[in-house]
C-alpha positions as CSV (number, residue, x, y, z in Angstrom):
1,X,19.6,-16.1,-1.0
2,X,18.7,-18.0,1.6
3,X,15.5,-18.0,3.6
4,X,14.2,-19.5,7.1
5,X,10.5,-19.8,7.4
6,X,8.5,-20.1,10.7
7,X,6.2,-23.2,10.9
8,X,3.1,-21.8,12.6
9,X,0.4,-21.5,9.7
10,X,0.6,-17.8,7.5
11,X,3.8,-17.0,8.8
12,X,7.1,-16.5,6.8
13,X,10.6,-14.9,7.8
14,X,13.7,-14.1,6.5
15,X,16.6,-13.6,8.3
16,X,19.0,-10.5,8.1
17,X,21.9,-10.6,5.4
18,X,24.6,-8.1,6.3
19,X,25.9,-8.6,3.0
20,X,22.8,-7.5,1.2
21,X,22.5,-3.8,2.1
22,X,21.1,-2.2,-0.6
23,X,20.7,0.7,1.7
24,X,24.8,1.2,2.7
25,X,25.0,4.3,0.9
26,X,22.7,5.8,1.7
27,X,21.3,8.7,5.2
28,X,19.2,5.7,6.3
29,X,16.6,8.3,7.9
30,X,14.5,5.6,9.0
31,X,16.8,3.9,10.9
32,X,14.8,2.0,14.1
33,X,11.2,2.7,12.5
34,X,9.0,-0.3,12.4
35,X,6.7,-0.1,9.7
36,X,3.6,-2.1,7.9
37,X,3.2,-2.2,3.8
38,X,-0.4,-3.8,3.5
39,X,-0.2,-5.3,-0.3
40,X,3.3,-5.6,0.1
41,X,4.3,-8.5,-2.4
42,X,4.1,-6.5,-5.8
43,X,3.7,-3.4,-7.7
44,X,3.5,-0.2,-5.3
45,X,3.8,-2.0,-2.3
46,X,6.6,-4.0,-2.8
47,X,8.6,-1.1,-4.1
48,X,7.7,0.9,-0.9
49,X,8.7,-1.9,1.5
50,X,12.2,-2.2,-0.5
51,X,12.2,1.4,0.2
52,X,11.6,1.8,3.2
53,X,13.8,-1.2,4.0
54,X,16.9,1.3,2.2
55,X,16.0,3.6,4.7
56,X,16.3,1.9,7.9
57,X,13.1,0.8,9.0
58,X,12.4,-3.0,9.7
59,X,9.2,-3.4,7.5
60,X,6.4,-6.5,7.5
61,X,4.3,-7.2,4.5
62,X,1.3,-8.9,4.2
63,X,-0.6,-9.9,1.5
64,X,-2.8,-13.2,0.3
65,X,-0.8,-15.0,-1.2
66,X,2.2,-17.1,0.8
67,X,4.2,-17.8,-2.8
68,X,4.0,-13.9,-3.7
69,X,5.1,-12.6,-0.6
70,X,8.6,-15.3,-0.6
71,X,9.3,-13.9,-3.9
72,X,9.0,-10.5,-2.3
73,X,10.9,-11.3,0.8
74,X,14.0,-12.6,-1.6
75,X,13.4,-9.6,-3.2
76,X,13.8,-7.2,-0.5
77,X,16.7,-9.5,1.0
78,X,16.6,-8.4,5.2
79,X,14.7,-6.6,7.8
80,X,11.7,-7.9,6.3
81,X,8.3,-9.7,7.6
82,X,6.0,-11.4,5.8
83,X,2.7,-12.1,7.5
84,X,0.0,-13.6,5.0
85,X,-3.9,-12.4,5.3
86,X,-6.2,-10.5,3.7
87,X,-7.3,-7.2,5.1
88,X,-10.8,-7.6,4.1
89,X,-10.9,-10.5,7.0
90,X,-10.7,-8.8,10.6
91,X,-9.2,-12.2,12.4
92,X,-6.6,-11.8,10.0
93,X,-5.8,-8.3,10.7
94,X,-6.1,-9.3,14.7
95,X,-3.2,-12.0,13.9
96,X,-1.1,-9.6,11.8
97,X,-1.3,-7.1,14.5
98,X,-0.5,-9.8,17.5
99,X,2.2,-10.9,15.3
100,X,3.9,-7.4,15.2
101,X,3.0,-6.6,18.9
102,X,4.3,-10.0,20.4
103,X,7.6,-9.1,17.9
104,X,8.0,-5.3,18.3
105,X,6.2,-3.9,20.8
106,X,5.2,-0.9,18.5
107,X,4.7,0.1,15.1
108,X,5.9,3.6,13.8
109,X,4.7,4.0,10.3
110,X,1.3,2.4,8.3
111,X,1.1,2.1,4.7
112,X,-2.4,0.8,3.8
113,X,-1.6,0.1,0.5
114,X,-3.9,-3.5,-0.1
115,X,-6.6,-3.3,-2.4
116,X,-8.3,-4.8,-5.4
117,X,-9.9,-3.5,-8.8
118,X,-12.5,-5.1,-10.8
119,X,-13.9,-3.3,-14.1
120,X,-17.6,-3.6,-14.3
121,X,-20.0,-1.1,-16.1
122,X,-23.3,-0.1,-13.7
123,X,-25.0,-2.0,-15.5
124,X,-23.7,-5.2,-14.9
125,X,-22.9,-4.8,-11.8
126,X,-24.3,-7.3,-9.1
127,X,-24.3,-7.4,-5.3
128,X,-21.2,-9.5,-5.3
129,X,-18.9,-7.4,-7.2
130,X,-20.3,-4.3,-5.3
131,X,-19.1,-6.3,-2.0
132,X,-16.0,-7.6,-3.4
133,X,-14.6,-4.1,-4.0
134,X,-15.8,-2.4,-0.8
135,X,-15.1,-5.3,1.4
136,X,-11.2,-5.1,0.8
137,X,-10.6,-1.1,-0.4
138,X,-12.8,0.7,2.1
139,X,-14.0,-1.7,5.1
140,X,-10.2,-3.1,5.0
141,X,-8.6,0.1,4.7
142,X,-10.8,1.4,7.6
143,X,-10.2,-1.4,10.0
144,X,-6.8,-1.5,8.7
145,X,-6.0,1.8,10.6
146,X,-8.4,1.3,13.5
147,X,-6.6,-2.1,14.6
148,X,-2.9,-0.2,14.0
149,X,-3.6,2.5,16.4
150,X,-3.2,1.1,19.6
151,X,0.6,-0.1,18.4
152,X,1.6,3.4,17.6
153,X,3.2,5.3,20.5
154,X,2.7,9.1,21.0
155,X,3.8,9.3,17.2
156,X,4.1,8.1,13.8
157,X,2.5,8.4,10.0
158,X,0.1,6.7,8.3
159,X,-0.1,6.8,3.9
160,X,-3.5,5.3,2.7
161,X,-2.8,4.5,-0.9
162,X,-6.3,5.7,-2.6
163,X,-6.4,7.0,-6.6
164,X,-6.7,9.7,-8.3
165,X,-9.8,8.1,-9.8
166,X,-11.4,9.1,-6.7
167,X,-12.3,12.8,-7.9
168,X,-12.6,11.6,-11.9
169,X,-15.1,9.6,-13.3
170,X,-14.1,6.7,-16.0
171,X,-16.7,3.9,-17.3
172,X,-16.6,1.1,-15.7
173,X,-14.6,1.8,-12.7
174,X,-17.8,2.8,-10.2
175,X,-17.7,0.5,-7.7
176,X,-13.8,0.9,-7.6
177,X,-13.8,5.0,-7.7
178,X,-16.2,5.1,-5.2
179,X,-14.1,3.0,-2.7
180,X,-10.6,5.3,-3.4
181,X,-13.0,8.3,-2.3
182,X,-14.0,6.8,0.5
183,X,-10.0,6.6,1.9
184,X,-9.1,10.1,0.8
185,X,-12.1,10.9,3.3
186,X,-10.7,8.6,5.8
187,X,-7.8,10.5,5.2
188,X,-9.0,14.0,6.1
189,X,-11.0,11.9,9.6
190,X,-8.1,10.3,10.5
191,X,-6.0,12.9,10.6
192,X,-8.4,15.0,12.6
193,X,-8.9,12.5,15.3
194,X,-5.4,11.6,15.4
195,X,-3.4,14.3,15.3
196,X,-3.3,15.3,19.1
197,X,-1.5,11.6,19.3
198,X,1.5,13.0,17.2
199,X,0.2,10.6,14.3
200,X,-0.1,12.5,10.8
201,X,-2.0,10.7,8.4
202,X,-2.0,11.6,4.4
203,X,-2.9,10.0,1.4
204,X,-1.5,9.0,-1.6
205,X,-3.8,8.9,-4.8
206,X,-1.3,7.3,-8.1
207,X,-2.8,7.1,-11.1
208,X,-2.5,4.1,-13.5
209,X,1.0,2.3,-12.4
210,X,3.1,0.4,-14.9
211,X,2.1,-3.1,-12.5
212,X,0.5,-6.7,-12.7
213,X,-2.9,-5.3,-11.2
214,X,-3.4,-4.0,-15.0
215,X,-3.5,-7.6,-15.9
216,X,-6.7,-8.0,-14.2
217,X,-8.1,-5.1,-16.1
218,X,-8.1,-6.8,-19.4
219,X,-8.8,-10.3,-20.9
220,X,-5.6,-11.0,-23.1
221,X,-2.4,-8.9,-23.9
222,X,-4.0,-7.6,-26.9
223,X,-6.8,-5.7,-25.1
224,X,-4.2,-4.9,-22.4
225,X,-2.2,-2.9,-24.7
226,X,-4.7,-1.4,-26.2
227,X,-5.8,-0.1,-22.6
228,X,-2.4,0.9,-21.9
229,X,-2.1,3.5,-25.2
230,X,-6.1,4.9,-23.9
231,X,-4.5,5.5,-20.7
232,X,-1.2,7.2,-22.1
233,X,-3.1,9.3,-24.0
234,X,-4.9,10.9,-21.7
235,X,-1.9,11.2,-19.1
236,X,-0.4,14.5,-19.9
237,X,3.2,13.5,-19.5
238,X,2.5,10.4,-21.9
239,X,3.2,7.6,-20.1
240,X,2.3,5.2,-17.6
241,X,3.9,5.8,-13.6
242,X,6.4,3.3,-12.1
243,X,6.0,1.9,-8.6
244,X,9.2,3.5,-7.9
245,X,8.3,7.0,-8.4
246,X,5.1,5.7,-6.1
247,X,7.4,4.4,-3.7
248,X,9.3,7.9,-3.5
249,X,5.7,9.7,-2.8
250,X,5.3,7.0,0.1
251,X,8.6,7.9,2.1
252,X,8.3,11.1,1.4
253,X,5.0,10.9,3.6
254,X,5.7,8.9,5.9
255,X,9.1,10.2,7.1
256,X,9.7,13.7,8.5
257,X,10.7,15.0,5.4
258,X,6.8,15.8,5.4
259,X,6.8,16.5,9.3
260,X,4.3,19.2,8.6
261,X,1.9,17.9,6.4
262,X,-0.7,16.1,7.6
263,X,-4.6,15.4,5.4
264,X,-2.9,16.0,2.6
265,X,-3.7,14.1,-0.8
266,X,-0.5,13.6,-2.8
267,X,-1.9,13.1,-6.6
268,X,1.1,11.2,-8.4
269,X,-1.2,10.6,-11.6
270,X,1.3,12.0,-14.5
271,X,-1.1,15.2,-14.4
272,X,-4.5,13.7,-15.1
273,X,-6.3,15.4,-12.3
274,X,-5.3,18.6,-12.2
275,X,-4.5,19.4,-16.1
């Protein structure tokens, strides 16, 4: 698949290819919408970006690794623009939103999905671990939303990606779970603050999803498999979730299908929290 790249540092772009329209048979309920998915190069973010494009949106994706963004754009194929950046760095967020403003003039949908995970028992945690997790997941998400607000017109939709761990206590996930609880709290506050602007804010709290982020939690394939089996044993549905299932949930919250929903936490974790 052909792709052309801009020469500015940190920017890459694909052209629209009319012959590569996976959404041709769909209703395209998001036609004309401009969306941003942070952490859009893999996993839930990539699946969500694909779904929004299939529904007719033009989607910006962002992430820290240009090579992974290039692969994601090639996989999506059309109506996508990538901007490299780290949400924990405010200058990167400013550059991202300046690009969207200059090219589109507005934003209709924001999916604040970027995040990181690092397992560390409380007794072994150090300030560097704590700051790394909070700077990206909590601080980064907060300012991702704050700095996006000037681009929203009268109405819009914001989806914050939290985790089912925001209400559970799992060993070694203390800092991570706390950041996800913060994101759930942000969702309530943002929904109350932005209702008069017609901006709906909702939260998606996935369970354990089959993505490469699992690799970061285990030191080798044997440990990973053991971890996956442990997770399966506590999930009532008996399996891990799929990124495409989370993309369906993102689409619901971002689209007019949820037009009377705001401040909601959609838990998609195979029943762990509720059963």
